[in-house]
Structures are given as C-alpha cells and as structure tokens.
C-alpha positions, 0 to 999 in steps of 0.5 A: 589776339582778341577779335572785335566786332565793329560797324560795317560802315567803315568797310562799306564807305572805304573804296579801292579807287581812292587809294590805288597806290596802297593796293598790291600790284597783283590785285586783279589776279588776287580778285580772280582767285577770290571769285574762284573761291566764291564759286566753290563756296556756292557749290558747298552751300548747294550740296549742304542745302540739298542734302539737308532738305532731303534728309529732313524729308526722309526723317519725316517720312520714316518718323526719324527711323534712319536705320542701322548703318546710315551714312548721310547723303551725297548730292550732285547735279542732275541732268536738268539745270539747277537741279540736284540729285540727292541719294541717302546712303546706308552701309551694309556692314562696317569699314570702307569696304562695306557695300553701300546702298541707296535708302532714298533718292531725291531731285531738289531745286532750290528749296523745292523737292521735285521728286522722291523715291523711297526704297524698301528696306529689303530691296535697297539698290546698291550704289554705283557711279558718282553716288558711290564715289562720293559716298566712299569719299564722305566716309574716308575724308574725316578719317584721313584727317583724324589719322593725319600726324599733323592734324591740329585741334583746338581746346578752349579757343587755343591750339591744343598742346601736342599729344593731347586728345579730345573729342572732335565733331567733323562734318564732311561735305563732298563736292561732285567729281570734276570732268577728270573724275577727281574730287574734293571733300571739305571736312568742317570742324564742329560743332556748329551750333546756334550762335556759334561758328568755328572759323578754323581747323577746317580741312580739304581732302583731295581724291584722284580719279581712281579714288585714291585719297591725298594728304589732308590740307588745312584750309583755315588754321585758327582756333577762333570761334565766332559767337553772337547774340541773335537778339542784338539789334545791331547784329546785321550791321556788324562785321567780324574781322579775322586774319588769314596768312595762308594765302593772298585772298580769302579761300572757299571756306571763308566765303562758305562760312560767311554765308552761315553768319548773321553778320558780315565778315572781313578777312585780312590778308597782309595790308588789305581787307576783303569785306564779305557777306552772305558768301559774296566777296567784295573788292578789297580795301586798304586795311588802314583806311578801313580802320583796322 
C-alpha cells in the first residue's frame, strides 16, 4: 500500500474530546503503554547521542585511527544525574569470547563532554561490570538476528522471497541493564542515510541477568522506507502515516524513529491515529476524523 504525506493540520485540529464515542474503552491503558514506549525511546536516543559524541571526539583525537578490533561504544548512566558514561571498546581477538578492553572513557551531559580518558594502546584496561555486559550484548545481538530462522529482510521496498539473501546493515543499540541485571538490545535495520529512513525490520533482543540471549523479536514488521527532500519548504508541516498491527499503541521504535525524522509521523492502530513528532506521542484521534 502506498503511503502518503499530508498536511499535519488534519491531525493537529482533531481532538479526542469531540468524539469520545469513537475512541476505544481501554484508551487510558493504551496511552500508558505509549508513555512507557516514549520513555524507552528517550533512553535509546540518549545512548545514541552520547555514543556518537564520544566516538566523534575519539576519532578526532586519534586522526580516525580506531585500531584493529574496534567494536564501537557502550553508554550507561554515570553516578551524577543526567550524565552518561561512555566506553569505547576494542576486542583483542575474534569471536564472542575475545577479551574486551577500553580504548577511552568519557562522561557526557547532553552534548557536552565533561571528562575524557584516553588509554595507551599498550596498556588498555579490560572491561568489567556494566561495560563488559553491554559490550558483549552489542556484539551478540545482531548475530542473533542474522541467525534467527524467521528473520525477515526487505528487497526493493518489499519483503524478500523466502530463501533469498542480500547484504543487511544492522545498527545495535544496547540499553543499560535494569535492576535485575537483565537488558535489551535494539537491532536497527539500515542503512540510515540522509533523506532516507527504514521504518521496519527492526528487532529487539533480550538478555537475562546471566547474559543469556533470548530469541530476537521483530518490533516493526514493514518494508516501508521514509524518504524526503530536505529542500521541500513544506517538509516541517508534513506527516508520514504508517499502519501498525503489532500492538494497540505505538512502540518504542516508533517514538525513536520519529525523533530522527524532519517531519511528523502518524501511527495507525485499528481505528485511531497516534500523532507524534520529535519522539513525543500525542493522544490519539479517530482515524476517520483525522482524514485517514
């Protein structure tokens, strides 16, 4: 089905108060679920931003020489409120059991680097604790998706035929462990390029408190790709509409992806539309009244 962009005014002027009889009875519960998804999306965005800032800084300090075995960054809350601890990771060997070391460590608040520690290549400290747990998960999660027998792929905007293979670019984002030590990794389908963002074939992989990996779960099962022209003067006043039949409210990746878009997005679940922009989910409106 072809998706279209239309004026955001149709969503902005629609109000849930004028048609309560058209709204589902469990609306409050569904809104609570959307708020929880919004919070997870905020964490994903914070992890992504802190990691990107640290990696850009490290690349500048090393003239882009990241070294052999580089495995990216992991980010988790520091002791100070609003501060993220970011560790840049390298493997000394191949495979999941390869020893992992810290190339550099950063403390980041918002877009500001509060501290930076660069380790000598001959004396890189081994990872431990949360950093080690998250770095292992970041390596394992995309491989778990690739190995899953029911993993789906897209080809030219459509689901790839069974048995076909092609190159897939995955971007893993690992959330910090919860109080029990369990954690989640989101494996994003790429490529994510300027003017283009895939909405689907993104996965979630759960790890228990012992680091055991669960079966990958598809979070958004679509082959839609949002494309846009950055020079379009009406871009900011447009909204991309997508249908979601995997739940009764938008999930964390809908909110996360909306924060990456230069336009707003509407997620249709059944007979209602959830307007969102910048990672924020507004109360839903009846789909018919919103012009969909």
